[in-house]
C-alpha positions in Angstrom: -85.4 52.7 -14.2 -83.6 55.5 -16.0 -83.6 53.6 -19.3 -87.4 53.1 -19.0 -87.8 56.9 -18.5 -85.8 57.6 -21.6 -87.8 55.2 -23.6 -91.0 56.9 -22.4 -89.6 60.2 -23.4 -88.7 59.0 -26.9 -92.2 57.4 -27.3 -93.9 60.6 -26.2 -91.8 62.7 -28.5 -92.6 60.4 -31.5 -96.3 60.5 -30.6 -96.2 64.3 -30.5 -94.6 64.4 -34.0 -97.2 61.9 -35.4 -100.2 63.7 -33.8 -98.9 67.1 -35.1 -98.6 65.7 -38.7 -102.1 64.2 -38.4 -103.7 67.5 -37.2 -101.7 69.9 -39.5 -102.0 68.0 -42.8 -105.2 68.9 -44.8 -106.0 65.3 -45.8 -108.8 66.4 -48.1 -106.3 68.4 -50.2 -102.8 67.1 -49.8 -100.2 69.0 -51.9 -96.6 68.2 -52.6 -95.6 70.7 -49.9 -97.5 68.8 -47.3 -95.9 65.6 -48.5 -92.5 67.3 -47.8 -93.6 68.0 -44.2 -94.8 64.4 -43.8 -91.4 63.2 -45.1 -89.6 65.4 -42.6 -91.6 64.2 -39.6 -91.4 60.5 -40.7 -87.6 60.8 -41.0 -87.2 62.0 -37.4 -89.5 59.3 -36.1 -87.6 56.6 -38.1 -84.2 57.8 -36.8 -85.6 57.8 -33.2 -86.7 54.2 -33.7 -83.1 53.2 -34.5 -83.1 52.9 -38.3 -79.7 53.8 -39.9 -79.8 57.6 -40.5 -78.0 57.7 -43.9 -80.1 54.9 -45.5 -83.3 56.3 -43.9 -82.7 59.6 -45.5 -81.8 58.0 -48.8 -84.9 55.8 -48.8 -87.3 58.5 -47.8 -85.8 60.9 -50.2 -86.1 58.5 -53.2 -89.7 57.4 -52.3 -91.0 61.0 -51.9 -89.0 62.2 -54.8 -90.5 59.6 -56.9 -94.0 60.8 -55.8 -93.0 64.3 -56.8 -91.8 63.3 -60.3 -94.8 61.0 -60.6 -97.2 63.9 -60.1 -95.7 65.6 -63.2 -95.0 62.7 -65.6 -95.5 59.1 -64.3 -93.9 57.5 -67.3 -90.4 58.7 -66.6 -90.6 59.2 -62.8 -88.4 56.1 -62.0 -85.7 57.2 -64.4 -85.7 60.7 -63.1 -85.4 59.7 -59.4 -82.5 57.3 -60.3 -80.8 60.1 -62.2 -81.2 62.3 -59.2 -79.6 59.7 -56.9 -76.6 59.3 -59.2 -76.1 63.1 -59.6 -76.4 63.8 -55.9 -74.0 61.0 -55.0 -71.4 62.2 -57.5 -71.7 65.8 -56.2 -71.0 64.6 -52.7 -68.1 62.4 -53.8 -66.5 65.3 -55.7 -66.7 67.8 -52.8 -63.1 68.7 -51.9 -64.1 70.1 -48.5 -65.1 66.7 -47.2 -61.6 65.2 -47.8 -60.5 67.0 -44.6 -62.8 64.9 -42.4 -61.1 61.5 -42.6 -57.7 63.2 -42.3 -58.6 65.1 -39.2 -60.3 62.0 -37.7 -57.2 60.0 -38.4 -55.0 62.6 -36.7 -57.4 62.6 -33.7 -57.3 58.8 -33.3 -53.4 58.8 -33.5 -53.1 61.5 -30.9 -55.5 59.7 -28.7 -53.4 56.6 -28.8 -50.1 58.4 -28.3 -50.3 58.1 -24.5 -49.6 61.7 -23.9 -53.0 62.7 -22.5 -52.2 61.2 -19.0 -48.8 63.0 -18.9 -50.5 66.3 -19.9 -53.2 65.9 -17.2 -50.7 65.1 -14.4 -48.4 68.0 -15.3 -51.3 70.5 -15.6 -52.6 69.1 -12.3 -49.3 69.9 -10.5 -48.9 73.2 -12.3 -52.4 74.4 -11.1 -52.1 72.9 -7.6 -52.5 76.2 -5.9 -55.7 77.1 -7.8 -59.0 76.3 -6.1 -60.5 73.2 -7.6 -57.2 72.4 -9.2 -58.2 68.9 -10.4 -61.4 70.0 -12.1 -59.6 73.1 -13.6 -56.8 70.8 -14.9 -59.5 68.5 -16.4 -61.1 71.3 -18.3 -57.8 72.7 -19.6 -56.7 69.3 -20.6 -60.0 68.7 -22.5 -59.6 72.1 -24.2 -56.0 71.3 -25.4 -57.0 67.8 -26.4 -60.0 69.1 -28.3 -57.7 71.1 -30.5 -55.8 68.0 -31.5 -58.9 65.8 -32.0 -62.5 66.8 -32.6 -63.8 63.5 -31.3 -66.1 64.1 -28.3 -66.6 60.5 -27.3 -62.8 59.9 -27.2 -62.1 62.9 -25.0 -64.9 62.2 -22.5 -63.9 58.5 -22.3 -60.2 59.2 -21.8 -60.8 61.9 -19.1 -63.3 59.6 -17.4 -60.6 57.0 -17.1 -57.9 59.5 -15.9 -59.6 62.4 -14.1 -62.7 60.9 -12.5 -60.9 58.4 -10.3 -58.4 61.0 -9.3 -61.1 63.5 -8.3 -63.1 60.9 -6.4 -60.0 59.9 -4.5 -59.4 63.5 -3.6 -62.9 63.9 -2.2 -64.5 65.8 -5.0 -68.2 65.9 -5.4 -69.4 63.3 -8.0 -71.6 66.0 -9.6 -68.8 68.5 -10.0 -66.4 66.0 -11.3 -68.8 64.5 -13.8 -69.9 68.0 -15.0 -66.3 69.1 -15.5 -65.4 66.0 -17.6 -68.6 66.0 -19.7 -68.5 69.8 -20.3 -64.8 69.9 -21.1 -65.1 66.9 -23.3 -67.8 68.5 -25.4 -65.5 71.5 -26.3 -64.3 69.5 -29.3 -67.6 70.3 -31.0 -66.7 74.0 -31.1 -63.0 74.3 -30.9 -61.1 73.8 -34.2 -60.4 71.4 -35.9 -64.1 70.5 -35.3 -65.6 68.0 -37.7 -69.0 69.7 -37.0 -67.7 73.0 -38.5 -66.5 71.1 -41.6 -69.8 69.5 -42.1 -71.7 72.8 -41.5 -69.4 74.6 -44.0 -70.0 72.0 -46.7 -73.7 72.0 -46.0 -74.2 75.8 -45.8 -71.5 76.8 -48.4 -69.5 78.7 -45.7 -65.7 78.8 -45.8 -64.3 76.3 -43.3 -61.3 78.5 -42.8 -63.5 81.4 -41.6 -65.5 79.1 -39.4 -62.3 77.9 -37.7 -61.1 81.4 -37.2 -64.5 82.4 -35.9 -64.8 79.5 -33.4 -61.4 80.2 -31.8 -62.4 82.9 -29.4 -65.9 81.5 -28.5 -64.2 78.2 -27.6 -61.7 80.0 -25.4 -64.5 82.1 -23.8 -66.5 78.9 -23.0 -63.6 77.1 -21.5 -62.8 80.2 -19.5 -66.4 80.4 -18.2 -66.1 76.7 -17.1 -62.9 77.4 -15.2 -64.3 80.5 -13.6 -67.4 78.5 -12.4 -65.2 75.7 -10.9 -63.0 78.1 -9.1 -66.0 80.0 -7.7 -67.6 76.8 -6.5 -64.3 75.6 -4.9 -63.9 78.9 -3.1 -67.6 79.1 -2.0 -67.9 75.4 -0.9 -64.4 74.0 -0.4 -65.8 70.6 0.6 -67.0 70.0 -2.9 -63.4 70.4 -4.3 -60.8 69.9 -1.6 -57.3 71.4 -2.2 -54.5 69.0 -3.2 -52.5 67.9 -0.1 -49.0 69.3 0.1 -47.5 65.8 0.0 -49.0 65.2 -3.5 -47.6 68.5 -4.9 -44.0 67.5 -4.4 -42.0 66.3 -7.4 -38.8 64.2 -7.1 -35.8 66.4 -7.8 -32.8 65.3 -9.9 -29.4 65.1 -8.2 -28.2 68.4 -9.6 -31.3 70.2 -8.2 -30.9 68.4 -4.9 -27.4 69.7 -4.6 -28.1 73.3 -5.6 -31.5 73.6 -3.7 -29.6 73.8 -0.4 -28.1 77.1 -1.6 -31.4 78.8 -2.3 -35.0 78.3 -3.3 -34.8 80.1 -6.7 -33.8 77.8 -9.5 -32.4 80.4 -11.8 -30.0 82.0 -9.4 -29.0 78.6 -8.1 -28.1 77.4 -11.6 -26.1 80.5 -12.3 -24.1 79.8 -9.1 -23.8 76.2 -10.1 -21.9 77.2 -13.2 -19.0 78.1 -10.9 -19.1 74.7 -9.0 -16.4 72.4 -10.3 -18.0 69.4 -8.8 -21.0 69.7 -11.1 -21.1 68.9 -14.8 -21.2 72.2 -16.7 -23.2 70.7 -19.6 -26.0 69.5 -17.3 -26.2 72.8 -15.3 -26.2 74.8 -18.5 -29.0 72.7 -20.0 -31.1 73.1 -16.8 -30.4 76.9 -16.8 -31.6 77.1 -20.4 -34.8 75.4 -19.6 -35.3 77.7 -16.6 -35.0 80.9 -18.6 -36.9 79.5 -21.6 -40.2 81.4 -20.6 -38.3 84.7 -20.5 -36.7 84.0 -23.9 -40.1 83.2 -25.4 -41.5 86.5 -24.0 -38.5 88.4 -25.3 -39.0 86.9 -28.8 -42.7 87.7 -28.7 -42.0 91.3 -27.7 -39.4 91.6 -30.5 -41.8 90.3 -33.1 -44.6 92.7 -32.0 -42.1 95.6 -32.1 -41.0 94.8 -35.6 -44.6 94.5 -36.8 -45.8 97.7 -35.0 -42.9 99.8 -36.4 -42.6 98.3 -39.9 -42.3 101.1 -42.5 -45.3 101.7 -44.8 -44.7 100.4 -48.3 -45.9 102.9 -50.9 -46.4 101.5 -54.3 -44.5 103.4 -57.0 -46.8 104.0 -59.9 -44.5 106.3 -61.9 -43.9 105.0 -65.4 -47.0 102.8 -65.4 -49.0 103.0 -68.7 -52.6 103.7 -68.6 -54.7 100.7 -69.2 -56.0 100.5 -72.8 -53.1 102.2 -74.6 -49.7 101.2 -75.8 -48.0 104.2 -74.3 -49.0 107.1 -72.1 -51.2 109.4 -74.3 -51.4 113.1 -74.0 -54.0 114.5 -71.6 -56.3 115.7 -74.4 -56.2 112.4 -76.1 -56.9 110.5 -72.9 -59.9 112.6 -72.0 -61.2 112.3 -75.5 -60.6 108.6 -75.6 -62.4 108.1 -72.3 -65.6 109.7 -73.3 -67.2 106.4 -74.3 -66.8 103.4 -76.5 -65.7 104.5 -80.0 -65.2 102.7 -83.3 -61.5 101.9 -83.7 -59.5 103.7 -86.4 -59.5 102.3 -89.8 -55.8 101.3 -89.7 -56.4 99.2 -86.5 -60.0 98.1 -86.5 -61.5 95.0 -88.1 -60.0 92.2 -90.0 -58.9 93.1 -93.6 -58.4 90.7 -96.5 -54.7 90.7 -97.3 -53.7 92.2 -100.7 -51.5 89.3 -101.6 -50.1 86.2 -100.0 -46.8 87.0 -98.4 -43.9 85.2 -99.9 -41.2 86.4 -97.6 -39.9 89.2 -95.4 -40.7 92.5 -97.1 -39.9 96.0 -96.3 -43.0 97.8 -94.8 -44.5 100.8 -96.6 -43.2 104.2 -95.6 -46.5 105.3 -94.0 -46.6 102.2 -91.9 -43.0 102.6 -90.9 -43.6 106.2 -89.8 -46.7 105.2 -87.8 -44.9 102.5 -86.1 -41.8 104.5 -85.4 -43.5 107.3 -83.6 -45.1 105.2 -80.8 -41.9 103.3 -80.4 -40.0 106.5 -79.9 -42.6 107.7 -77.3 -42.4 104.3 -75.5 -38.6 104.5 -75.4 -38.7 108.0 -74.1 -41.2 107.1 -71.4 -39.2 104.1 -70.3 -36.0 106.2 -70.1 -37.8 108.9 -68.1 -39.3 106.4 -65.7 -36.3 104.2 -65.1 -34.2 105.6 -62.2 -30.6 105.9 -62.8 -28.1 103.9 -60.7 -27.0 107.2 -58.9 -30.6 108.1 -57.9 -31.3 104.5 -56.7 -28.1 104.6 -54.6 -28.9 108.0 -53.2 -32.4 107.0 -52.1 -32.5 106.5 -48.3 -33.9 103.3 -46.8 -37.5 103.7 -45.5 -37.5 104.7 -41.8 -39.3 102.7 -39.2 -42.5 104.1 -37.8 -42.7 105.7 -34.3 -43.3 103.2 -31.5 -47.1 103.4 -30.7 -48.2 104.0 -27.1 -49.9 100.6 -26.8 -46.6 98.8 -27.4 -45.0 100.4 -24.3 -47.9 99.1 -22.2 -47.5 95.7 -23.9 -43.7 95.8 -23.2 -44.3 96.7 -19.6 -46.7 93.8 -19.1 -44.3 91.4 -20.9 -41.3 92.4 -18.8 -43.3 92.2 -15.6 -44.5 88.7 -16.5 -41.0 87.6 -17.3 -39.7 89.0 -14.0 -42.6 87.3 -12.1 -41.9 83.9 -13.7 -38.2 84.1 -12.9 -38.9 85.1 -9.4 -41.4 82.2 -8.9 -39.2 79.6 -10.6 -38.4 77.4 -7.7 -36.9 73.9 -8.0 -40.2 72.2 -7.8 -41.8 74.5 -10.4 -38.8 73.9 -12.7 -39.5 70.2 -12.6 -43.2 70.8 -13.3 -42.3 73.1 -16.1 -40.1 70.3 -17.6 -43.0 67.9 -17.3 -45.2 70.4 -19.2 -42.6 70.8 -21.9 -42.4 67.0 -22.5 -46.2 66.5 -22.5 -47.5 69.8 -24.0 -44.8 71.2 -26.3 -45.0 68.5 -29.0 -48.7 68.6 -29.0 -48.6 72.4 -29.1 -46.3 72.3 -32.1 -48.7 70.0 -33.9 -51.7 72.2 -33.0 -50.0 75.4 -34.1 -48.7 73.9 -37.4 -52.2 72.6 -38.3 -54.5 75.3 -37.1 -52.0 78.1 -37.8 -51.5 77.1 -41.4 -55.3 77.1 -41.9 -56.2 80.3 -40.1 -53.3 82.3 -41.7 -54.0 81.0 -45.2 -50.8 79.0 -45.6 -52.7 75.8 -46.4 -56.2 74.6 -47.0 -58.0 72.5 -44.3 -57.3 69.4 -46.4 -53.6 70.0 -46.7 -53.2 71.0 -43.1 -55.2 67.9 -42.0 -52.8 65.7 -44.1 -49.8 67.3 -42.3 -51.6 66.8 -39.0 -52.1 63.1 -39.8 -48.4 62.7 -40.5 -47.5 64.7 -37.3 -49.9 62.6 -35.2 -48.1 59.4 -36.5 -44.7 60.8 -35.7 -45.9 62.0 -32.3 -47.4 58.5 -31.4 -44.1 56.9 -32.6 -42.0 59.2 -30.5 -44.0 58.7 -27.3 -44.1 55.0 -27.8 -40.3 55.0 -28.3 -39.8 56.9 -25.0 -42.0 54.5 -23.2 -40.2 51.5 -24.8 -36.8 52.9 -23.6 -38.1 53.2 -20.1 -39.3 49.6 -20.1 -36.6 46.9 -20.0 -36.7 43.9 -22.4 -36.1 43.7 -26.1 -35.1 46.4 -28.6 -36.9 49.7 -28.0 -36.9 50.5 -31.7 -38.3 47.1 -32.7 -41.1 47.3 -30.0 -41.9 50.8 -31.1 -42.3 49.8 -34.7 -44.6 46.9 -33.8 -46.7 49.1 -31.6 -46.9 51.9 -34.1 -48.1 49.5 -36.8 -50.9 48.4 -34.5 -51.8 52.0 -33.7 -51.9 53.0 -37.4 -53.9 49.9 -38.3 -56.5 50.5 -35.6 -56.7 54.3 -36.3 -57.1 53.6 -40.0 -60.0 51.2 -39.3 -61.8 53.6 -37.0 -61.2 56.5 -39.5 -62.6 54.4 -42.4 -65.6 53.5 -40.2 -66.3 57.1 -39.2 -65.7 58.5 -42.7 -68.0 56.0 -44.3 -70.7 57.0 -41.9 -70.2 60.7 -42.7 -70.0 60.1 -46.5 -73.2 58.0 -46.7 -74.9 60.5 -44.4 -74.0 63.3 -46.8 -75.3 61.2 -49.8 -78.6 60.5 -48.0 -79.0 64.1 -46.9 -78.3 65.4 -50.4 -81.0 63.1 -51.9 -83.4 64.0 -49.0 -82.8 67.8 -49.5 -83.3 67.5 -53.2 -86.6 65.7 -52.8 -87.7 68.1 -50.1 -87.1 71.0 -52.5 -88.9 69.2 -55.3 -92.0 68.7 -53.2 -92.0 72.4 -52.2 -91.5 71.8 -48.5 -88.8 74.5 -48.3 -91.1 77.0 -49.9 -93.9 76.1 -47.6 -91.7 76.5 -44.5 -90.4 79.9 -45.8 -93.9 81.1 -46.5 -95.0 80.1 -43.0 -92.0 81.6 -41.2 -92.3 84.9 -43.1 -96.0 85.1 -42.5 -95.3 85.2 -38.7 -93.8 88.6 -39.1 -90.8 87.8 -36.9 -88.0 90.1 -36.1 -84.4 89.0 -36.5 -84.1 88.4 -32.7 -87.4 86.4 -32.6 -86.3 84.3 -35.6 -82.9 83.5 -34.0 -84.6 82.5 -30.8 -87.0 80.3 -32.6 -84.4 78.6 -34.8 -82.0 78.0 -31.9 -84.8 76.6 -29.7 -85.8 74.2 -32.5 -82.2 73.1 -32.8 -81.8 72.7 -29.1 -84.9 70.5 -28.9 -83.7 68.4 -31.9 -80.4 67.9 -30.1 -82.2 65.6 -27.6 -83.2 62.8 -29.8 -80.8 63.4 -32.8 -77.1 63.4 -33.3 -75.4 66.7 -34.4 -74.6 65.2 -37.8 -78.3 64.5 -38.5 -79.3 68.0 -37.4 -76.7 69.6 -39.6 -77.4 67.6 -42.8 -81.2 67.5 -42.4 -82.3 70.8 -40.9 -79.5 73.3 -41.9 -80.6 73.2 -45.6 -84.0 74.4 -44.3 -82.7 77.2 -42.1 -79.9 78.5 -44.4 -82.2 80.0 -47.1 -84.1 81.9 -44.4 -81.0 83.7 -43.2 -80.9 86.1 -46.1 -84.5 87.1 -45.3 -83.5 88.2 -41.8 -80.0 89.6 -42.7 -78.2 86.9 -40.6 -74.6 86.0 -41.5 -74.4 82.2 -42.2 -70.9 82.3 -40.5 -72.4 83.8 -37.3 -75.3 81.4 -37.5 -72.9 78.5 -37.7 -71.1 79.5 -34.6 -74.4 79.8 -32.7 -75.4 76.4 -34.0 -72.1 74.8 -32.8 -72.6 76.3 -29.3 -76.2 75.2 -29.3 -75.4 71.6 -30.3 -72.7 71.5 -27.6 -75.5 72.4 -25.2 -77.7 69.6 -26.5 -74.9 67.2 -25.7 -75.3 68.1 -22.1 -79.1 68.3 -21.8 -80.9 65.3 -20.2 -82.4 62.9 -20.9 -80.6 62.0 -24.1 -77.1 63.6 -23.4 -74.6 61.5 -25.2 -71.7 62.8 -23.1 -73.3 61.4 -20.0 -73.5 57.9 -21.5 -69.8 58.1 -22.6 -68.8 58.9 -19.0 -71.1 56.3 -17.4 -69.5 53.6 -19.5 -66.1 54.1 -17.8 -67.1 55.4 -14.4 -67.3 53.3 -11.2 -70.5 51.5 -10.4 -71.6 53.8 -7.6 -71.7 56.8 -10.0 -75.2 57.0 -11.3 -76.6 58.6 -14.4 -78.7 60.9 -12.3 -75.6 62.2 -10.6 -73.9 62.8 -13.9 -77.0 64.6 -15.2 -77.1 66.8 -12.1 -73.5 67.7 -12.5 -74.0 68.7 -16.2 -76.9 71.1 -15.6 -74.8 74.1 -14.3 -72.4 73.7 -17.2 -75.4 73.6 -19.6 -76.6 76.9 -18.1 -73.1 78.3 -18.7 -73.4 77.3 -22.4 -76.7 79.1 -22.7 -75.1 82.2 -21.1 -72.2 81.9 -23.7 -74.8 81.8 -26.5 -76.4 85.0 -25.3 -73.0 86.6 -24.9 -72.1 85.6 -28.5 -75.3 87.0 -29.8 -75.0 90.2 -27.8 -71.4 90.7 -28.8 -71.0 89.2 -32.3 -67.4 90.5 -32.5 -66.4 87.5 -30.2 -66.8 85.3 -33.2 -66.6 87.7 -36.2 -63.6 89.9 -35.2 -60.8 87.4 -36.1 -62.3 86.3 -39.5 -62.9 90.0 -40.4 -59.3 90.8 -39.4 -57.7 88.0 -41.3 -59.9 87.8 -44.4 -60.9 91.3 -45.3 
């Protein structure tokens, strides 16, 4: 019944598009611009009917482009449209930005198959056990972390549907709340870097992918935080929708050393310090456990030290003494400088122009006296200037080292917060929490190193997105191999190294196949959209839309509301790739007319398309979850659970528009 409703929705939407084209088009006087609008509407209808997007764009673009060329010169129209196809295809293939897509996709598939997502979810679940709605909160946090390692929405929703949904249903969670948390958290990969959507938008709109990644960082954290806040509020308001975790399921088995020392006290740090004096315990084991227990305090201390060194670093003043003014061989007298700077003058006769030599030189000859004198005087001035500007060894030795700046007031506040947090963590570090912390280290720390190395190198300008993605692909392969080796050692039978090698070869082969499949789709989609956009511009469709939009007399706010509403509606029948490559070339030229930053517009589009993934009746995230959920979970229940989270996304869009600094502060700080 649900599928029939969706078919009716699609047919009604296609009928609306066709009827609108029939009514708007002046059939008595059809111009090339009207042909462009007809092409745009027919492409949407053809894609909704199930035709391949890339080849639909390519075929429509070539046919209507041929009509455009034919209206000018029918004799060479076929050759012109074939030339256009070749040029556009070559331009896409030579786009360096797109190289990052297959590398990031490859990294995502490797991380997905590294078998660490289940360990991460379990450890986060135990760490957040005291938080209301702990399972749903752990699901959202896991999705956010996993989204930073892979931008593949379907993979995140599917994996969390297999791991988190049965656990939440067993714990008595509402089906709607559980489904909403999984689908909303899984869609965070659209926005949080390394998002493939942002790479495609950057290549389409001509915006720096590095700036887009930096700009999407805080909106992604804000959206995940709003999800978590909503789940906690619902769990506190209606506890029966998200029952707390039973105490028996919060307990973690303790190792023998912890069991021995836990009888002497509940605090792990003080107990391990006392255990160093116990001769019956292995000092190496106790010392290793103690180091893990105080690791959070050591990390906080290192962070405070780094902030202190940065805040009090001495100002570096460039020494310009001895620099020669641009345009002269040596520093000229003040009168000569002011005279020389009055304008562009003809050079002196001795220096200007090319002269015919008096005779062919036959060897080294002594220069004339006049020339020698003219050359000697500037040389003497240059030597004197260099001697005056070069500090002597005694002066350099006597120069004191630059003093550090005074500690700013904000640092003392930051220091107090850091020390208080370290003391609180040490006070709360019980034996159970120490074991949970070790589980987090094993599951999260390797993934965090990979994420920081990839995204940090991009955001701080140490590597291009393509280079960082290549490193991420290698890191994902090593991570998958390491986790497979750990699992192989825990499983008896055969050589762990040999079994790991066999499994890793299978993982790399499968990931490579899926990456090639996804990359081929994106590549041909770009080729088709490039031909389509060129034909649309040739027909004058872009100019017609610009004229119509500008004739409405919209304000910037009204234009933003209209554009985002259109993108939201298009998100129902179309994929985000189709929306970006087809409709962004239409919106981007209008941004300058309304003084809208393309970077800011891209962040809003990413948030909007994430909303479209959760909006019934064509919400792809719901179908991903339905494919792996138990039979009693219906699509209507999943849709009902997604609606509050979709409302939160709309709220996040308004917050981003009202406070643009959420997305623009970090790019402005890093790339002034």
